[in-house]
HTML snippet that shows the backbone in 3Dmol.js (N, CA, C, O; Angstrom):
<script src="https://3Dmol.org/build/3Dmol-min.js"></script>
<div id="view" style="width:600px;height:400px;position:relative"></div>
<script>
const pdb = `
ATOM      1  N   MET A   1       0.799  -1.134   0.080  1.00  0.00           N
ATOM      2  CA  MET A   1      -0.063  -0.008   0.014  1.00  0.00           C
ATOM      3  C   MET A   1       0.885   1.191   0.071  1.00  0.00           C
ATOM      4  O   MET A   1       1.763   1.287   0.928  1.00  0.00           O
ATOM      5  N   THR A   2       0.649   2.166  -0.955  1.00  0.00           N
ATOM      6  CA  THR A   2       1.557   3.287  -1.068  1.00  0.00           C
ATOM      7  C   THR A   2       0.733   4.524  -0.648  1.00  0.00           C
ATOM      8  O   THR A   2      -0.465   4.600  -0.917  1.00  0.00           O
ATOM      9  N   LYS A   3       1.389   5.478   0.009  1.00  0.00           N
ATOM     10  CA  LYS A   3       0.734   6.676   0.366  1.00  0.00           C
ATOM     11  C   LYS A   3       1.068   7.716  -0.687  1.00  0.00           C
ATOM     12  O   LYS A   3       2.139   7.735  -1.293  1.00  0.00           O
ATOM     13  N   SER A   4      -0.019   8.664  -0.879  1.00  0.00           N
ATOM     14  CA  SER A   4       0.246   9.751  -1.797  1.00  0.00           C
ATOM     15  C   SER A   4       1.210  10.754  -1.089  1.00  0.00           C
ATOM     16  O   SER A   4       1.174  10.956   0.124  1.00  0.00           O
ATOM     17  N   PRO A   5       2.073  11.363  -1.944  1.00  0.00           N
ATOM     18  CA  PRO A   5       2.960  12.318  -1.362  1.00  0.00           C
ATOM     19  C   PRO A   5       2.342  13.553  -0.795  1.00  0.00           C
ATOM     20  O   PRO A   5       1.312  13.937  -1.349  1.00  0.00           O
ATOM     21  N   ALA A   6       2.798  14.241   0.218  1.00  0.00           N
ATOM     22  CA  ALA A   6       2.170  15.468   0.802  1.00  0.00           C
ATOM     23  C   ALA A   6       2.307  16.523  -0.267  1.00  0.00           C
ATOM     24  O   ALA A   6       3.237  16.498  -1.073  1.00  0.00           O
ATOM     25  N   PRO A   7       1.373  17.447  -0.263  1.00  0.00           N
ATOM     26  CA  PRO A   7       1.366  18.468  -1.153  1.00  0.00           C
ATOM     27  C   PRO A   7       2.549  19.393  -0.885  1.00  0.00           C
ATOM     28  O   PRO A   7       2.963  19.566   0.261  1.00  0.00           O
ATOM     29  N   ARG A   8       3.082  19.980  -1.936  1.00  0.00           N
ATOM     30  CA  ARG A   8       4.319  20.765  -1.826  1.00  0.00           C
ATOM     31  C   ARG A   8       3.864  22.091  -1.091  1.00  0.00           C
ATOM     32  O   ARG A   8       2.765  22.598  -1.317  1.00  0.00           O
ATOM     33  N   ARG A   9       4.741  22.600  -0.234  1.00  0.00           N
ATOM     34  CA  ARG A   9       4.417  23.937   0.501  1.00  0.00           C
ATOM     35  C   ARG A   9       4.868  24.969  -0.385  1.00  0.00           C
ATOM     36  O   ARG A   9       5.736  24.741  -1.227  1.00  0.00           O
ATOM     37  N   HIS A  10       4.258  26.243  -0.227  1.00  0.00           N
ATOM     38  CA  HIS A  10       4.706  27.376  -1.043  1.00  0.00           C
ATOM     39  C   HIS A  10       5.692  28.145  -0.217  1.00  0.00           C
ATOM     40  O   HIS A  10       5.422  28.472   0.939  1.00  0.00           O
ATOM     41  N   LEU A  11       6.782  28.427  -0.769  1.00  0.00           N
ATOM     42  CA  LEU A  11       7.884  29.182  -0.097  1.00  0.00           C
ATOM     43  C   LEU A  11       7.524  30.760  -0.324  1.00  0.00           C
ATOM     44  O   LEU A  11       7.150  31.227  -1.400  1.00  0.00           O
ATOM     45  N   PRO A  12       7.695  31.457   0.824  1.00  0.00           N
ATOM     46  CA  PRO A  12       7.445  32.981   0.710  1.00  0.00           C
ATOM     47  C   PRO A  12       8.315  33.711  -0.287  1.00  0.00           C
ATOM     48  O   PRO A  12       7.927  34.777  -0.765  1.00  0.00           O
ATOM     49  N   THR A  13       9.482  33.175  -0.618  1.00  0.00           N
ATOM     50  CA  THR A  13      10.368  33.889  -1.540  1.00  0.00           C
ATOM     51  C   THR A  13      10.133  33.380  -3.016  1.00  0.00           C
ATOM     52  O   THR A  13      10.834  33.817  -3.928  1.00  0.00           O
ATOM     53  N   SER A  14       9.185  32.494  -3.227  1.00  0.00           N
ATOM     54  CA  SER A  14       8.914  32.044  -4.631  1.00  0.00           C
ATOM     55  C   SER A  14       8.351  33.139  -5.504  1.00  0.00           C
ATOM     56  O   SER A  14       7.571  33.972  -5.042  1.00  0.00           O
ATOM     57  N   PRO A  15       8.761  33.142  -6.820  1.00  0.00           N
ATOM     58  CA  PRO A  15       8.179  34.175  -7.647  1.00  0.00           C
ATOM     59  C   PRO A  15       6.882  33.856  -8.177  1.00  0.00           C
ATOM     60  O   PRO A  15       6.275  34.671  -8.873  1.00  0.00           O
ATOM     61  N   PHE A  16       6.357  32.578  -7.857  1.00  0.00           N
ATOM     62  CA  PHE A  16       5.100  32.153  -8.280  1.00  0.00           C
ATOM     63  C   PHE A  16       4.077  32.369  -7.186  1.00  0.00           C
ATOM     64  O   PHE A  16       4.398  32.398  -5.998  1.00  0.00           O
ATOM     65  N   ARG A  17       2.787  32.527  -7.636  1.00  0.00           N
ATOM     66  CA  ARG A  17       1.656  32.745  -6.701  1.00  0.00           C
ATOM     67  C   ARG A  17       1.321  31.455  -5.908  1.00  0.00           C
ATOM     68  O   ARG A  17       1.394  30.353  -6.451  1.00  0.00           O
ATOM     69  N   ALA A  18       0.971  31.605  -4.676  1.00  0.00           N
ATOM     70  CA  ALA A  18       0.521  30.385  -3.917  1.00  0.00           C
ATOM     71  C   ALA A  18      -0.795  29.878  -4.530  1.00  0.00           C
ATOM     72  O   ALA A  18      -1.590  30.666  -5.042  1.00  0.00           O
ATOM     73  N   PRO A  19      -1.014  28.579  -4.474  1.00  0.00           N
ATOM     74  CA  PRO A  19      -2.267  28.139  -4.973  1.00  0.00           C
ATOM     75  C   PRO A  19      -3.373  28.538  -4.121  1.00  0.00           C
ATOM     76  O   PRO A  19      -3.232  28.511  -2.899  1.00  0.00           O
ATOM     77  N   ALA A  20      -4.577  28.946  -4.719  1.00  0.00           N
ATOM     78  CA  ALA A  20      -5.701  29.500  -4.047  1.00  0.00           C
ATOM     79  C   ALA A  20      -6.469  28.371  -3.345  1.00  0.00           C
ATOM     80  O   ALA A  20      -6.693  27.300  -3.908  1.00  0.00           O
ATOM     81  N   ASP A  21      -6.839  28.636  -2.173  1.00  0.00           N
ATOM     82  CA  ASP A  21      -7.650  27.657  -1.406  1.00  0.00           C
ATOM     83  C   ASP A  21      -9.176  27.670  -2.046  1.00  0.00           C
ATOM     84  O   ASP A  21      -9.753  28.722  -2.322  1.00  0.00           O
ATOM     85  N   PRO A  22      -9.707  26.457  -2.229  1.00  0.00           N
ATOM     86  CA  PRO A  22     -11.072  26.419  -2.883  1.00  0.00           C
ATOM     87  C   PRO A  22     -12.055  27.116  -1.861  1.00  0.00           C
ATOM     88  O   PRO A  22     -11.941  27.010  -0.640  1.00  0.00           O
ATOM     89  N   LEU A  23     -13.021  27.834  -2.501  1.00  0.00           N
ATOM     90  CA  LEU A  23     -14.030  28.479  -1.734  1.00  0.00           C
ATOM     91  C   LEU A  23     -14.982  27.461  -1.231  1.00  0.00           C
ATOM     92  O   LEU A  23     -15.395  26.595  -2.003  1.00  0.00           O
ATOM     93  N   VAL A  24     -15.369  27.504   0.044  1.00  0.00           N
ATOM     94  CA  VAL A  24     -16.283  26.496   0.572  1.00  0.00           C
ATOM     95  C   VAL A  24     -17.726  27.055   0.344  1.00  0.00           C
ATOM     96  O   VAL A  24     -18.042  28.163   0.777  1.00  0.00           O
ATOM     97  N   LYS A  25     -18.550  26.293  -0.319  1.00  0.00           N
ATOM     98  CA  LYS A  25     -19.931  26.667  -0.581  1.00  0.00           C
ATOM     99  C   LYS A  25     -20.727  26.330   0.670  1.00  0.00           C
ATOM    100  O   LYS A  25     -20.375  25.385   1.376  1.00  0.00           O
ATOM    101  N   HIS A  26     -21.827  27.099   0.977  1.00  0.00           N
ATOM    102  CA  HIS A  26     -22.633  26.931   2.091  1.00  0.00           C
ATOM    103  C   HIS A  26     -24.055  26.634   1.506  1.00  0.00           C
ATOM    104  O   HIS A  26     -24.573  27.392   0.687  1.00  0.00           O
ATOM    105  N   PHE A  27     -24.668  25.487   1.967  1.00  0.00           N
ATOM    106  CA  PHE A  27     -25.993  25.047   1.635  1.00  0.00           C
ATOM    107  C   PHE A  27     -26.777  24.755   2.819  1.00  0.00           C
ATOM    108  O   PHE A  27     -26.212  24.376   3.846  1.00  0.00           O
ATOM    109  N   ALA A  28     -28.062  24.905   2.754  1.00  0.00           N
ATOM    110  CA  ALA A  28     -28.889  24.625   3.929  1.00  0.00           C
ATOM    111  C   ALA A  28     -29.964  23.651   3.535  1.00  0.00           C
ATOM    112  O   ALA A  28     -30.199  23.499   2.336  1.00  0.00           O
ATOM    113  N   LEU A  29     -30.628  22.987   4.431  1.00  0.00           N
ATOM    114  CA  LEU A  29     -31.605  22.044   4.326  1.00  0.00           C
ATOM    115  C   LEU A  29     -32.766  22.706   3.479  1.00  0.00           C
ATOM    116  O   LEU A  29     -33.223  23.790   3.840  1.00  0.00           O
ATOM    117  N   GLY A  30     -33.224  22.089   2.407  1.00  0.00           N
ATOM    118  CA  GLY A  30     -34.314  22.491   1.666  1.00  0.00           C
ATOM    119  C   GLY A  30     -33.915  23.366   0.497  1.00  0.00           C
ATOM    120  O   GLY A  30     -34.780  23.780  -0.275  1.00  0.00           O
ATOM    121  N   ASP A  31     -32.616  23.667   0.337  1.00  0.00           N
ATOM    122  CA  ASP A  31     -32.106  24.537  -0.787  1.00  0.00           C
ATOM    123  C   ASP A  31     -32.315  23.778  -2.059  1.00  0.00           C
ATOM    124  O   ASP A  31     -32.103  22.566  -2.094  1.00  0.00           O
ATOM    125  N   ARG A  32     -32.730  24.460  -3.121  1.00  0.00           N
ATOM    126  CA  ARG A  32     -32.695  23.914  -4.509  1.00  0.00           C
ATOM    127  C   ARG A  32     -31.257  24.029  -5.135  1.00  0.00           C
ATOM    128  O   ARG A  32     -30.608  25.073  -5.062  1.00  0.00           O
ATOM    129  N   VAL A  33     -30.838  22.983  -5.705  1.00  0.00           N
ATOM    130  CA  VAL A  33     -29.469  23.040  -6.282  1.00  0.00           C
ATOM    131  C   VAL A  33     -29.432  22.496  -7.624  1.00  0.00           C
ATOM    132  O   VAL A  33     -30.320  21.732  -8.003  1.00  0.00           O
ATOM    133  N   SER A  34     -28.427  22.848  -8.401  1.00  0.00           N
ATOM    134  CA  SER A  34     -28.054  22.282  -9.622  1.00  0.00           C
ATOM    135  C   SER A  34     -26.734  21.576  -9.671  1.00  0.00           C
ATOM    136  O   SER A  34     -25.731  22.142  -9.236  1.00  0.00           O
ATOM    137  N   HIS A  35     -26.681  20.430 -10.153  1.00  0.00           N
ATOM    138  CA  HIS A  35     -25.469  19.600 -10.160  1.00  0.00           C
ATOM    139  C   HIS A  35     -25.005  19.408 -11.648  1.00  0.00           C
ATOM    140  O   HIS A  35     -25.837  19.228 -12.537  1.00  0.00           O
ATOM    141  N   ASP A  36     -23.669  19.450 -11.894  1.00  0.00           N
ATOM    142  CA  ASP A  36     -23.342  19.324 -13.277  1.00  0.00           C
ATOM    143  C   ASP A  36     -23.575  17.883 -13.868  1.00  0.00           C
ATOM    144  O   ASP A  36     -23.736  17.721 -15.078  1.00  0.00           O
ATOM    145  N   ARG A  37     -23.586  16.849 -12.973  1.00  0.00           N
ATOM    146  CA  ARG A  37     -23.759  15.431 -13.521  1.00  0.00           C
ATOM    147  C   ARG A  37     -25.196  14.984 -13.349  1.00  0.00           C
ATOM    148  O   ARG A  37     -25.784  14.370 -14.240  1.00  0.00           O
ATOM    149  N   HIS A  38     -25.796  15.325 -12.097  1.00  0.00           N
ATOM    150  CA  HIS A  38     -27.026  14.766 -11.682  1.00  0.00           C
ATOM    151  C   HIS A  38     -28.327  15.667 -12.086  1.00  0.00           C
ATOM    152  O   HIS A  38     -29.444  15.165 -12.211  1.00  0.00           O
ATOM    153  N   GLY A  39     -28.075  16.953 -12.262  1.00  0.00           N
ATOM    154  CA  GLY A  39     -29.208  17.984 -12.657  1.00  0.00           C
ATOM    155  C   GLY A  39     -29.672  18.585 -11.457  1.00  0.00           C
ATOM    156  O   GLY A  39     -28.955  18.819 -10.484  1.00  0.00           O
ATOM    157  N   LEU A  40     -31.094  18.871 -11.561  1.00  0.00           N
ATOM    158  CA  LEU A  40     -31.647  19.669 -10.503  1.00  0.00           C
ATOM    159  C   LEU A  40     -32.061  18.750  -9.294  1.00  0.00           C
ATOM    160  O   LEU A  40     -32.417  17.584  -9.459  1.00  0.00           O
ATOM    161  N   GLY A  41     -31.989  19.359  -8.077  1.00  0.00           N
ATOM    162  CA  GLY A  41     -32.323  18.621  -6.925  1.00  0.00           C
ATOM    163  C   GLY A  41     -32.575  19.487  -5.702  1.00  0.00           C
ATOM    164  O   GLY A  41     -32.493  20.713  -5.774  1.00  0.00           O
ATOM    165  N   ARG A  42     -32.881  18.853  -4.591  1.00  0.00           N
ATOM    166  CA  ARG A  42     -33.118  19.571  -3.420  1.00  0.00           C
ATOM    167  C   ARG A  42     -32.481  18.859  -2.301  1.00  0.00           C
ATOM    168  O   ARG A  42     -32.557  17.632  -2.227  1.00  0.00           O
ATOM    169  N   ILE A  43     -31.782  19.651  -1.324  1.00  0.00           N
ATOM    170  CA  ILE A  43     -31.056  19.132  -0.224  1.00  0.00           C
ATOM    171  C   ILE A  43     -31.990  18.564   0.818  1.00  0.00           C
ATOM    172  O   ILE A  43     -32.889  19.251   1.302  1.00  0.00           O
ATOM    173  N   ILE A  44     -31.775  17.297   1.166  1.00  0.00           N
ATOM    174  CA  ILE A  44     -32.730  16.655   2.082  1.00  0.00           C
ATOM    175  C   ILE A  44     -31.976  16.182   3.375  1.00  0.00           C
ATOM    176  O   ILE A  44     -32.593  15.725   4.337  1.00  0.00           O
ATOM    177  N   GLY A  45     -30.687  16.306   3.349  1.00  0.00           N
ATOM    178  CA  GLY A  45     -29.858  15.947   4.560  1.00  0.00           C
ATOM    179  C   GLY A  45     -28.565  16.749   4.647  1.00  0.00           C
ATOM    180  O   GLY A  45     -28.003  17.103   3.611  1.00  0.00           O
ATOM    181  N   VAL A  46     -28.087  17.042   5.821  1.00  0.00           N
ATOM    182  CA  VAL A  46     -26.822  17.901   5.971  1.00  0.00           C
ATOM    183  C   VAL A  46     -25.966  17.204   6.942  1.00  0.00           C
ATOM    184  O   VAL A  46     -26.418  16.865   8.036  1.00  0.00           O
ATOM    185  N   GLU A  47     -24.626  16.952   6.556  1.00  0.00           N
ATOM    186  CA  GLU A  47     -23.617  16.489   7.474  1.00  0.00           C
ATOM    187  C   GLU A  47     -22.712  17.643   7.613  1.00  0.00           C
ATOM    188  O   GLU A  47     -22.015  17.965   6.651  1.00  0.00           O
ATOM    189  N   ASP A  48     -22.657  18.322   8.767  1.00  0.00           N
ATOM    190  CA  ASP A  48     -21.978  19.580   8.878  1.00  0.00           C
ATOM    191  C   ASP A  48     -20.591  19.612   8.284  1.00  0.00           C
ATOM    192  O   ASP A  48     -19.705  18.904   8.763  1.00  0.00           O
ATOM    193  N   GLY A  49     -20.378  20.392   7.281  1.00  0.00           N
ATOM    194  CA  GLY A  49     -19.138  20.543   6.658  1.00  0.00           C
ATOM    195  C   GLY A  49     -18.519  19.357   5.892  1.00  0.00           C
ATOM    196  O   GLY A  49     -17.466  19.508   5.273  1.00  0.00           O
ATOM    197  N   ILE A  50     -19.136  18.236   5.930  1.00  0.00           N
ATOM    198  CA  ILE A  50     -18.638  16.983   5.354  1.00  0.00           C
ATOM    199  C   ILE A  50     -19.387  16.619   4.018  1.00  0.00           C
ATOM    200  O   ILE A  50     -18.738  16.398   2.995  1.00  0.00           O
ATOM    201  N   ALA A  51     -20.711  16.561   4.040  1.00  0.00           N
ATOM    202  CA  ALA A  51     -21.488  16.210   2.858  1.00  0.00           C
ATOM    203  C   ALA A  51     -22.855  16.667   2.940  1.00  0.00           C
ATOM    204  O   ALA A  51     -23.292  17.204   3.958  1.00  0.00           O
ATOM    205  N   MET A  52     -23.611  16.453   1.801  1.00  0.00           N
ATOM    206  CA  MET A  52     -25.013  16.856   1.649  1.00  0.00           C
ATOM    207  C   MET A  52     -25.673  15.696   0.974  1.00  0.00           C
ATOM    208  O   MET A  52     -25.143  15.144   0.010  1.00  0.00           O
ATOM    209  N   LEU A  53     -26.849  15.312   1.478  1.00  0.00           N
ATOM    210  CA  LEU A  53     -27.751  14.369   0.758  1.00  0.00           C
ATOM    211  C   LEU A  53     -28.706  15.100  -0.057  1.00  0.00           C
ATOM    212  O   LEU A  53     -29.516  15.883   0.440  1.00  0.00           O
ATOM    213  N   VAL A  54     -28.620  14.848  -1.352  1.00  0.00           N
ATOM    214  CA  VAL A  54     -29.479  15.620  -2.330  1.00  0.00           C
ATOM    215  C   VAL A  54     -30.408  14.561  -3.034  1.00  0.00           C
ATOM    216  O   VAL A  54     -29.990  13.480  -3.447  1.00  0.00           O
ATOM    217  N   ASP A  55     -31.705  14.985  -3.126  1.00  0.00           N
ATOM    218  CA  ASP A  55     -32.694  14.240  -3.904  1.00  0.00           C
ATOM    219  C   ASP A  55     -32.749  14.801  -5.288  1.00  0.00           C
ATOM    220  O   ASP A  55     -33.153  15.949  -5.476  1.00  0.00           O
ATOM    221  N   PHE A  56     -32.371  14.056  -6.222  1.00  0.00           N
ATOM    222  CA  PHE A  56     -32.486  14.422  -7.672  1.00  0.00           C
ATOM    223  C   PHE A  56     -33.615  13.885  -8.379  1.00  0.00           C
ATOM    224  O   PHE A  56     -33.585  13.812  -9.607  1.00  0.00           O
ATOM    225  N   GLY A  57     -34.633  13.494  -7.697  1.00  0.00           N
ATOM    226  CA  GLY A  57     -35.816  12.864  -8.285  1.00  0.00           C
ATOM    227  C   GLY A  57     -35.645  11.325  -8.406  1.00  0.00           C
ATOM    228  O   GLY A  57     -36.138  10.542  -7.593  1.00  0.00           O
ATOM    229  N   SER A  58     -34.951  10.972  -9.423  1.00  0.00           N
ATOM    230  CA  SER A  58     -34.738   9.458  -9.730  1.00  0.00           C
ATOM    231  C   SER A  58     -33.637   8.890  -8.859  1.00  0.00           C
ATOM    232  O   SER A  58     -33.477   7.670  -8.818  1.00  0.00           O
ATOM    233  N   LEU A  59     -32.884   9.696  -8.174  1.00  0.00           N
ATOM    234  CA  LEU A  59     -31.797   9.172  -7.273  1.00  0.00           C
ATOM    235  C   LEU A  59     -31.593  10.116  -6.169  1.00  0.00           C
ATOM    236  O   LEU A  59     -31.980  11.285  -6.181  1.00  0.00           O
ATOM    237  N   ARG A  60     -30.930   9.510  -5.166  1.00  0.00           N
ATOM    238  CA  ARG A  60     -30.532  10.367  -3.966  1.00  0.00           C
ATOM    239  C   ARG A  60     -28.946  10.123  -3.909  1.00  0.00           C
ATOM    240  O   ARG A  60     -28.426   9.007  -3.901  1.00  0.00           O
ATOM    241  N   ALA A  61     -28.312  11.259  -3.874  1.00  0.00           N
ATOM    242  CA  ALA A  61     -26.776  11.161  -3.912  1.00  0.00           C
ATOM    243  C   ALA A  61     -26.212  11.933  -2.708  1.00  0.00           C
ATOM    244  O   ALA A  61     -26.786  12.914  -2.237  1.00  0.00           O
ATOM    245  N   ARG A  62     -25.073  11.445  -2.244  1.00  0.00           N
ATOM    246  CA  ARG A  62     -24.355  12.049  -1.117  1.00  0.00           C
ATOM    247  C   ARG A  62     -23.219  12.832  -1.824  1.00  0.00           C
ATOM    248  O   ARG A  62     -22.334  12.212  -2.413  1.00  0.00           O
ATOM    249  N   ILE A  63     -23.230  14.193  -1.774  1.00  0.00           N
ATOM    250  CA  ILE A  63     -22.346  14.882  -2.354  1.00  0.00           C
ATOM    251  C   ILE A  63     -21.366  15.458  -1.340  1.00  0.00           C
ATOM    252  O   ILE A  63     -21.816  16.099  -0.391  1.00  0.00           O
ATOM    253  N   VAL A  64     -20.009  15.264  -1.483  1.00  0.00           N
ATOM    254  CA  VAL A  64     -18.979  15.519  -0.447  1.00  0.00           C
ATOM    255  C   VAL A  64     -18.395  16.872  -0.750  1.00  0.00           C
ATOM    256  O   VAL A  64     -18.271  17.333  -1.884  1.00  0.00           O
ATOM    257  N   SER A  65     -18.038  17.480   0.407  1.00  0.00           N
ATOM    258  CA  SER A  65     -17.523  18.783   0.366  1.00  0.00           C
ATOM    259  C   SER A  65     -16.160  18.778  -0.373  1.00  0.00           C
ATOM    260  O   SER A  65     -15.376  17.869  -0.101  1.00  0.00           O
ATOM    261  N   PRO A  66     -15.831  19.675  -1.246  1.00  0.00           N
ATOM    262  CA  PRO A  66     -16.246  21.101  -1.348  1.00  0.00           C
ATOM    263  C   PRO A  66     -17.379  21.265  -2.420  1.00  0.00           C
ATOM    264  O   PRO A  66     -17.489  22.329  -3.029  1.00  0.00           O
ATOM    265  N   TYR A  67     -18.144  20.303  -2.629  1.00  0.00           N
ATOM    266  CA  TYR A  67     -19.332  20.405  -3.486  1.00  0.00           C
ATOM    267  C   TYR A  67     -19.012  20.848  -4.932  1.00  0.00           C
ATOM    268  O   TYR A  67     -19.699  21.716  -5.471  1.00  0.00           O
ATOM    269  N   ALA A  68     -17.995  20.272  -5.547  1.00  0.00           N
ATOM    270  CA  ALA A  68     -17.597  20.674  -6.898  1.00  0.00           C
ATOM    271  C   ALA A  68     -18.780  20.377  -7.883  1.00  0.00           C
ATOM    272  O   ALA A  68     -19.356  19.289  -7.883  1.00  0.00           O
ATOM    273  N   GLY A  69     -19.076  21.309  -8.640  1.00  0.00           N
ATOM    274  CA  GLY A  69     -20.096  21.104  -9.673  1.00  0.00           C
ATOM    275  C   GLY A  69     -21.512  21.305  -9.163  1.00  0.00           C
ATOM    276  O   GLY A  69     -22.469  21.020  -9.883  1.00  0.00           O
ATOM    277  N   MET A  70     -21.669  21.804  -7.901  1.00  0.00           N
ATOM    278  CA  MET A  70     -23.019  21.937  -7.379  1.00  0.00           C
ATOM    279  C   MET A  70     -23.140  23.500  -7.049  1.00  0.00           C
ATOM    280  O   MET A  70     -22.283  24.139  -6.438  1.00  0.00           O
ATOM    281  N   ASP A  71     -24.273  23.982  -7.522  1.00  0.00           N
ATOM    282  CA  ASP A  71     -24.562  25.499  -7.276  1.00  0.00           C
ATOM    283  C   ASP A  71     -26.045  25.595  -6.723  1.00  0.00           C
ATOM    284  O   ASP A  71     -26.955  24.832  -7.047  1.00  0.00           O
ATOM    285  N   LYS A  72     -26.138  26.621  -5.865  1.00  0.00           N
ATOM    286  CA  LYS A  72     -27.466  26.934  -5.300  1.00  0.00           C
ATOM    287  C   LYS A  72     -28.299  27.749  -6.392  1.00  0.00           C
ATOM    288  O   LYS A  72     -27.799  28.651  -7.065  1.00  0.00           O
ATOM    289  N   LEU A  73     -29.549  27.356  -6.486  1.00  0.00           N
ATOM    290  CA  LEU A  73     -30.456  28.139  -7.353  1.00  0.00           C
ATOM    291  C   LEU A  73     -31.142  29.233  -6.664  1.00  0.00           C
ATOM    292  O   LEU A  73     -31.924  29.957  -7.280  1.00  0.00           O
TER     293      LEU A  73
END
`;
const viewer = $3Dmol.createViewer("view");
viewer.addModel(pdb, "pdb");
viewer.setStyle({}, {cartoon: {color: "spectrum"}});
viewer.zoomTo();
viewer.render();
</script>
């Protein structure tokens, strides 16, 4: 079993910009959302800062933070 290497740290003297931290999106129970893969849905469950349970009509999916591809309507 191999471990993935730790991410490289940014040196303050580097001429390159530090990588930007991803913005954390905030959703609440009952919010209508749009997902790139699953389409339109409604949030039916919240795990604080970890994941959201979303009902997309034909399926229920657990979307993990940072909620890439999901936007609030």
